[in-house]
C-alpha positions in Angstrom: 0.0 0.1 0.1 1.6 3.5 -0.9 2.4 6.0 1.6 -0.4 8.4 2.7 0.8 11.8 1.6 0.2 15.1 3.6 0.8 18.4 1.9 0.6 21.8 3.7 -1.6 24.6 2.0 -4.3 26.9 2.8 -4.8 27.8 -0.9 -8.0 26.1 -2.3 -6.7 25.9 -6.0 -3.4 24.4 -4.7 -5.3 21.9 -2.5 -7.5 20.9 -5.4 -4.2 20.2 -7.5 -2.8 18.3 -4.6 -5.9 16.2 -4.2 -6.1 15.7 -8.0 -2.9 13.9 -8.2 -3.2 11.7 -5.0 -2.4 13.6 -1.9 -4.4 12.0 0.9 -4.5 14.8 3.4 -4.4 18.5 3.0 -2.8 20.1 6.1 -3.7 23.5 7.7 -1.2 24.5 10.2 -2.3 26.7 12.9 0.8 26.1 15.2 2.5 29.3 16.0 3.3 29.2 19.8 7.0 28.9 20.2 7.8 27.6 16.7 9.8 30.9 15.7 12.0 30.7 18.8 12.7 26.9 18.5 13.4 26.9 14.6 14.8 30.4 14.2 18.1 29.1 12.7 16.3 26.7 10.3 14.8 27.4 7.0 11.7 25.7 8.0 8.1 26.8 6.9 6.5 29.1 9.4 2.8 29.0 8.9 0.3 31.8 8.7 -2.7 29.8 8.2 -5.9 30.7 10.0 -9.1 28.9 11.5 -11.3 29.9 8.6 -8.9 28.2 6.1 -10.3 25.0 7.4 -13.7 25.6 6.1 -12.4 26.9 2.7 -10.4 23.8 2.2 -13.2 21.6 3.3 -15.5 23.0 0.7 -13.0 22.3 -2.1 -11.8 18.8 -1.5 -13.8 15.7 -2.0 -11.4 12.9 -1.6 -8.6 14.2 0.6 -9.1 14.5 4.3 -8.6 17.9 6.0 -5.8 17.8 8.6 -5.2 20.5 11.2 -2.0 20.9 13.3 -3.3 23.0 16.5 -0.9 24.8 18.9 1.1 22.9 21.5 -1.0 22.2 24.7 -1.8 25.4 26.6 -4.7 26.9 28.5 -6.5 27.8 25.3 -6.2 24.3 23.7 -9.7 23.0 24.6 -11.3 26.0 22.9 -9.0 25.8 20.0 -9.8 22.2 19.4 -13.7 22.7 19.7 -13.3 25.5 17.0 -11.3 23.2 14.6 -13.7 20.4 15.1 -16.7 22.8 14.4 -15.0 24.0 11.2 -15.0 20.3 9.9 -11.5 18.9 10.4 -11.1 15.2 9.7 -7.8 14.9 11.7 -6.1 16.9 14.5 -2.5 17.0 15.3 -1.0 17.9 18.7 2.7 19.0 18.4 5.3 19.3 21.1 3.5 17.3 23.8 5.7 16.4 26.6 3.6 14.6 29.1 1.1 11.6 29.2 -1.5 13.9 30.7 -1.3 16.3 27.5 -1.7 13.4 25.3 -4.6 11.8 27.3 -6.4 15.3 27.5 -5.9 15.8 23.7 -7.7 12.6 23.1 -10.3 13.1 25.7 -11.4 16.4 24.1 -11.5 15.1 20.5 -13.6 12.2 21.8 -13.8 10.6 18.3 -15.2 13.7 16.6 -12.0 13.9 14.7 -9.1 11.5 14.4 -6.2 12.2 16.6 -2.5 12.3 15.7 0.4 13.0 18.3 3.4 14.6 16.7 6.3 13.1 18.5 9.0 15.7 18.4 10.5 16.1 21.9 12.8 13.9 24.1 10.4 14.0 26.9 7.7 12.4 24.5 10.0 9.9 23.7 10.7 9.1 27.4 6.9 8.7 28.3 5.9 7.0 25.0 5.5 3.6 26.6 2.8 5.1 28.8 1.1 7.1 25.9 0.8 4.0 23.8 -1.6 2.6 26.4 -3.9 5.4 26.1 -7.3 5.2 24.3 -8.3 7.6 21.7 -5.0 8.1 19.9 -5.3 7.1 16.2 -1.8 7.9 14.7 1.6 9.1 15.6 4.0 11.0 13.3 7.6 11.6 14.4 8.6 15.1 13.5 12.2 15.3 12.8 12.8 19.1 12.7 12.0 19.6 16.4 13.2 16.2 17.6 16.7 16.6 16.4 16.8 20.2 18.1 15.4 18.6 21.4 18.4 16.2 21.6 20.8 19.1 20.7 21.7 17.4 17.2 22.9 19.3 14.3 21.0 17.7 11.2 17.4 16.7 11.1 18.1 13.1 10.0 20.6 12.2 12.7 17.9 10.4 14.7 17.2 8.2 11.5 20.8 7.3 11.3 21.6 6.6 15.0 18.6 4.3 15.4 16.4 6.5 17.4 13.7 6.5 14.9 13.8 2.7 14.4 13.5 2.1 18.1 10.3 4.5 18.1 8.8 3.0 15.0 9.1 -0.6 16.4 7.5 0.4 19.6 4.7 2.2 17.9 4.2 -0.7 15.4 3.9 -3.1 18.3 1.2 -1.0 19.8 -0.8 -1.3 16.6 -0.9 2.4 15.6 -0.2 3.8 12.2 2.9 6.1 12.1 5.0 8.0 9.9 8.0 10.2 10.1 9.5 13.3 8.4 9.1 14.7 5.2 10.1 13.7 1.6 11.4 16.1 -1.0 11.2 15.9 -4.8 13.1 12.7 -5.9 16.8 13.5 -6.5 16.8 16.4 -4.1 17.5 17.0 -0.4 20.6 16.9 1.6 19.6 13.2 2.1 18.1 12.2 -1.1 14.4 11.6 -1.0 15.0 8.0 -2.4 17.1 7.2 0.7 14.1 8.4 2.8 11.3 6.5 1.0 13.4 3.3 1.4 13.6 3.8 5.1 9.9 4.3 5.2 9.4 1.0 3.8 12.1 -0.8 5.7 10.6 0.6 9.1 6.9 0.0 8.1 6.0 3.7 8.0 2.8 4.4 6.0 2.6 8.2 6.4 4.9 11.0 5.1 4.8 14.8 4.6 5.5 16.3 1.3 8.1 18.9 2.1 8.3 22.4 0.6 11.0 21.5 -1.8 8.7 18.7 -3.4 6.5 21.5 -4.8 7.0 25.0 -3.5 3.7 26.6 -4.4 5.0 30.0 -3.0 7.5 30.1 -5.8 5.3 28.7 -8.7 3.1 31.7 -9.8 1.3 30.1 -12.7 -1.4 27.6 -11.8 -0.7 25.6 -15.0 3.0 25.2 -14.1 2.0 24.1 -10.5 -0.2 21.6 -11.9 2.4 20.3 -14.2 5.1 20.2 -11.5 2.8 18.3 -9.0 1.8 15.8 -11.4 5.3 15.1 -12.6 6.7 15.0 -9.0 3.8 12.7 -7.7 4.2 10.2 -10.4 7.9 10.1 -9.9 7.4 9.5 -6.1 4.6 6.6 -6.7 6.8 5.1 -9.3 9.7 4.8 -6.9 7.3 3.4 -4.2 6.7 0.5 -6.4 10.4 -0.4 -6.5 10.8 0.4 -2.7 7.8 -1.8 -1.6 9.3 -4.8 -3.3 13.0 -4.1 -2.9 13.7 -6.8 -0.2 15.8 -7.0 2.9 19.2 -6.9 1.4 18.4 -3.8 -0.5 16.9 -2.1 2.7 19.9 -2.8 4.7 22.1 -1.5 1.8 20.1 1.7 1.8 20.1 1.9 5.5 24.0 1.7 5.5 24.0 4.5 2.9 21.8 6.6 5.0 24.1 6.3 7.9 27.1 7.2 5.8 25.5 10.1 4.2 24.2 11.5 7.3 27.4 11.3 9.2 29.3 13.0 6.4 26.7 15.9 6.4 26.8 16.2 10.2 30.5 16.2 10.1 30.5 19.0 7.6 27.8 21.0 9.6 29.9 20.7 12.7 33.0 21.8 10.9 31.2 24.8 9.7 30.0 25.8 13.1 33.7 25.5 14.6 34.9 27.8 11.8 32.2 30.2 12.5 33.0 30.2 16.4 36.7 30.5 15.7 36.1 33.6 13.5 34.2 34.9 16.5 
């Protein structure tokens, strides 16, 4: 079964194109609390989506689900969740949770009115995962590499994939019977760690969900809707074609790819660290 793909956009025309070519979930991103401070040194997407975007996208799509990332748990979370549900979200994602009680309250408030996804991206979440996996009302878990690697003081977002942390988490979540995914996928042939390597790791680890990253199809840079349509169509076809290979590659190919991932990540990390040391030395 191919990966369930998620794409972040609040533009109805872009959402319709994504749906047309097989994106399973259109992602409305309401998370703003603390994100700028956490990821200030990273070239990551800082969303400006609004609650009313949920309704607008819900009216446009017919086969894709509407997924909404809310803010990290805070005093206003219950009200935010109620509004997101009222607007028709199919799925809600809780980022930056750190305790069993936060995950439990998230599931309690949703109460089956929208599917629940925990975005696991803190070392505190890793430490209490065993207890969280015993909770009722959690439908899926996604492992967020951007913030998880920062939480561990790492230099490159794919370090947790190379050092075995992601594999350990995937095995635990799989054993609990929950669907899961991790990280994002760029356009084939692109990314510091090529998308092909990452797709193979998804299939090796049993992941069934993935985010299409900004570099997969950057709608902010492609102004003509016809060009966007063509780009999305071509990139999605290439990804799905590669998945056919990945799904049947076999254990030896998975191990070979895993070793290549480790080698590539180690080289990239070493380069990043050397760059930091040179910057510090220049003072």
